[in-house]
C-alpha positions as CSV (number, residue, x, y, z in Angstrom):
1,M,271.2,88.7,-71.2
2,S,268.0,90.2,-72.6
3,E,265.2,88.2,-74.0
4,K,265.1,87.9,-77.8
5,S,262.4,89.8,-79.6
6,L,259.7,87.9,-81.4
7,Y,261.3,89.2,-84.6
8,E,264.5,87.5,-83.7
9,R,262.7,84.3,-82.6
10,L,260.9,84.1,-85.9
11,G,264.2,84.3,-87.8
12,G,264.3,88.0,-88.5
13,Y,263.4,89.5,-91.8
14,D,263.8,86.3,-93.7
15,G,261.6,84.4,-91.3
16,V,258.8,86.9,-91.4
17,A,259.0,87.2,-95.2
18,G,258.9,83.4,-95.4
19,F,255.7,83.4,-93.3
20,V,254.1,86.1,-95.6
21,N,255.2,84.3,-98.8
22,N,253.6,81.1,-97.5
23,L,250.4,82.7,-96.2
24,L,249.4,85.1,-99.0
25,P,249.0,82.4,-101.7
26,R,246.8,80.4,-99.3
27,L,244.6,83.5,-98.7
28,Q,244.5,84.4,-102.4
29,E,243.5,80.9,-103.4
30,D,240.8,80.5,-100.8
31,N,237.3,80.4,-102.3
32,L,235.9,82.8,-99.6
33,L,238.9,85.2,-99.3
34,R,240.1,85.5,-102.9
35,R,237.7,88.4,-103.5
36,F,240.0,90.7,-101.5
37,W,242.7,90.2,-104.2
38,D,240.7,89.7,-107.3
39,H,241.2,92.4,-110.0
40,R,244.5,93.7,-108.4
41,V,247.5,94.1,-110.6
42,T,250.7,92.4,-109.8
43,D,252.7,95.5,-108.8
44,R,249.9,96.4,-106.3
45,L,250.0,92.9,-104.9
46,E,253.7,93.1,-104.5
47,K,253.5,96.4,-102.7
48,E,250.8,95.1,-100.3
49,K,253.0,92.0,-99.6
50,Q,256.0,94.3,-98.8
51,L,253.9,96.5,-96.6
52,L,252.7,93.4,-94.7
53,I,256.2,92.1,-94.2
54,D,257.3,95.5,-93.0
55,Y,254.3,95.8,-90.6
56,L,254.9,92.4,-89.1
57,C,258.7,93.0,-88.8
58,T,258.1,96.3,-87.1
59,N,255.5,95.0,-84.7
60,A,257.6,91.9,-83.8
61,G,260.5,94.1,-82.7
62,G,262.5,94.4,-85.9
63,Q,264.4,97.4,-87.0
64,V,262.2,97.8,-90.1
65,H,260.3,101.0,-90.8
66,Y,256.7,100.5,-91.7
67,T,255.3,103.3,-94.0
68,G,251.8,102.0,-94.5
69,R,248.5,103.0,-92.9
70,D,247.2,101.7,-89.6
71,M,245.1,98.5,-89.7
72,K,241.7,100.1,-89.2
73,L,242.2,102.5,-92.2
74,S,243.9,99.8,-94.3
75,H,240.8,97.5,-94.0
76,Q,238.1,100.1,-93.8
77,G,235.2,99.4,-96.2
78,M,236.4,95.9,-97.1
79,K,233.4,94.4,-95.2
80,I,235.6,91.7,-93.6
81,S,233.3,89.4,-91.6
82,E,233.7,87.1,-88.6
83,L,233.8,84.2,-91.0
84,D,236.5,85.8,-93.1
85,W,238.5,86.4,-89.9
86,H,238.1,82.7,-88.9
87,V,239.2,81.4,-92.3
88,F,242.2,83.8,-92.2
89,L,243.2,82.4,-88.8
90,E,243.0,78.9,-90.1
91,H,245.4,79.7,-92.9
92,A,247.7,81.6,-90.5
93,T,247.8,78.5,-88.3
94,A,248.4,76.2,-91.2
95,T,251.3,78.4,-92.4
96,M,252.9,78.3,-88.9
97,E,252.5,74.6,-88.9
98,A,254.0,74.2,-92.4
99,L,257.0,76.4,-91.4
100,N,257.4,74.5,-88.1
101,V,257.1,77.7,-86.0
102,P,257.8,76.7,-82.4
103,E,254.8,76.6,-80.0
104,Q,255.7,79.8,-78.0
105,E,256.2,81.8,-81.1
106,R,252.8,80.5,-82.5
107,I,251.2,81.7,-79.3
108,D,252.9,85.1,-79.5
109,V,251.9,85.6,-83.1
110,S,248.4,84.5,-82.4
111,Q,248.0,86.9,-79.5
112,F,249.3,89.8,-81.7
113,V,247.0,88.9,-84.6
114,A,244.0,88.6,-82.2
115,S,244.8,92.2,-80.9
116,L,244.1,93.4,-84.5
117,K,240.7,91.9,-84.9
118,D,238.6,95.0,-83.8
119,D,240.5,97.1,-86.4
120,I,239.9,94.6,-89.2
121,V,236.5,92.9,-88.8
122,E,233.6,95.1,-89.8
123,V,230.7,92.7,-90.3
124,S,229.4,90.6,-87.5
125,E,227.3,87.6,-88.5
């Protein structure tokens, strides 16, 4: 019997979408991070949300096709700082806690997210 993918362990598409649907409002309402979503129209926000779901599903081992840009290009010029990154991680952790994500999956998600830092953070403080 083969080991289940992270995608399967997170509850498949619905589990990943639930994570994103919980996380994004936290980020968009945060006093520091909301600037990344200010002045964006609803349809653009929905497209970005769908791209994030697809990206996470694909990278967690799901059979979902991600059609967006790579993380470096997607975040280029946004001037995301170390502090922004730290606050994002706090919200991601709170989301996993709120959704009762099991410990091993929290670790696996955190390791994956950490692997993206160099492509996302542009400004050291």
